[in-house]
N, C-alpha and C positions, 0 to 999 in steps of 0.2 A: 248747670242746666236744671231746670225745673222738671217734675215728673210729666207734665203737660207737654213740655218741649220735647223731652225724651221719648215720649209716646208717639209724638208726630214724626220724629226723626226715624223711629224704628218702623212706624207704619210706612214711611216713603221706601225704606229698605226693603220691606216686605213686597211692596208693589213692584220694585225692581226685580225681585226674584221669580215672581209669578210667571209661569209658562216659560221658564229657562231651565236648560241644563247645566247642572253644576257637578263637581266632583267634591265630596264631603266626607269627613270623618265618620267611619262606619258606626262608631260608638254613639253618635248623636241620634241614630235612627231608632225608632221604636216600633217593633212589630206589633200586630194585633191578632195575628193568626199563627198556629203551630205550623210546622213544616212536615213534610213526608220525607223520611231518609233517603229512600230509594230515588226520588225526585232530585234531592239535593246532590247526589252522587252523580246523576245524569247531567246536572247543571255544571258540576265541577269539570267533568270531562269535556263538556261542550266549550266552556271557557278556555281550559287550557288548550284544546285542539284548535281553536280559533285564534287564540292569542288576544282576544279583545272581548268586551262585553258589548253585546249588539243593542240592546235596549236599556235605557237608564230606569232605575226604580222609581215608581210613582209615590210621591210623598207629599203630605200636607205641610204647606210651609209655615203654619202657626203652630203646629204641635210636634212636628218631625215624625208622625206616625205613618208608617209604610202602608200605602194603600194597595199596591201591587208590586210583586218582586221580592216576596219573602224567601223564597228558594234561591234567588240570585244572591241576596245579602247573606244567607247562612252558608252558600257555597264559597263566597269571597272570604267570610271569616275562617272557614275551615281550611281554605288555601293559604291562609296567613296574610291576606290583604288587609290594610287598615283603611282603605277609602273604597267609595262606591259611586258610581254616577247616578245622579237623581235628577227627576224632572218634577219641579215644584208646582203644585196646584193651590188654590185657595178652595179648600174643601167646602166651605160655607156657600160657595157659588153654585149656580144652576148648570154650569158647563160639565160638571162631574156628577155621575148619578151611581148609586150602588144597587146591585141586585143580590139576591140570595141564590147560591148554588145548591143549597140544602133545602129540603121540605121541612126540617124540624126547627129552622131558625128563621125568625123575622129580622133580616138584617137592616139596620138603619145606620145613618152617618154617626149619630150620637153613640150607638152600640160600639161601632168601629173605634171611635175616639176613646170612649171610656176603656175598652179593653187595651188599647195601645198605652194610655196613660197610667192605667192601673197595674199593667203587667199580667192581667188575667186573660191570658190569650184564647181565642176561639179556636175551635177545631180546624185543621187544614181545609183550604178550599171552601170555607163558608161564604165569602163574599166575592163578588165580581165587580169591578170598578170599570165605568165606561165613560170616556171623554166624548162630548156631544160636539160634533162638527170641529173638533181640535184633534189632529192625528198625533200620536205619540211619536216623536222624532226618534230615529235610529240614533245611537250615540257613538258606536264603534270605537269606544275608548279602550286604547291598548292597554294590557294588563300591567306593564311597567310603570304606567302613571299611577296606579292605584297602590303602589307600593313605595313610592319615592315622596319624600317630604317636599321636594321642589315643586311639586305640582299641587297647588291649592286653589282651585277655581272657587270663587265665592267664599271662601272660608273666613276671611275678617269680617265680612258682613254677618255670617251665621254666628260666629263666636259672640258678637255684640247682642245678637238677638238672644242667645243662651244665657248670657250674663243678664240681661234685662228680664228675661222670663223667671230666672232663679231668684232674682231680688224681689218680684212682686208676688 
């Protein structure tokens, strides 16, 4: 397969993941913000108390940068889970916007992606992402799914994307 064919194939795969909820390996996710320890502990108690994750983590499908849900991801890691429910969006599109929670930061999509890809994390609660006319669906993913290798929703597709991104 040529590079052009490979690119077209992966572009089609990306289109299929956009606006979909998947369960993915937590190690593939890239944070762009630090977390608050007390908030992580609160989220851990909430997840264990409910027995499920109510909302998926909002993730850019091209870079795997976490847009919303840093505390959920950190809580799942600390609880020993190796997967997380995510809702993929194409961050380059206008249906998702970013606002600043802090007066000392001018948050842009480019800043968010650069922070996630460089691992130079922004302070906690720097950005607020808003889906325009698209509701974030509840996921209600039971926690037993997040620790079982039998449950891999969308993973073959994602592994192909990661391999392609690493080779370019």
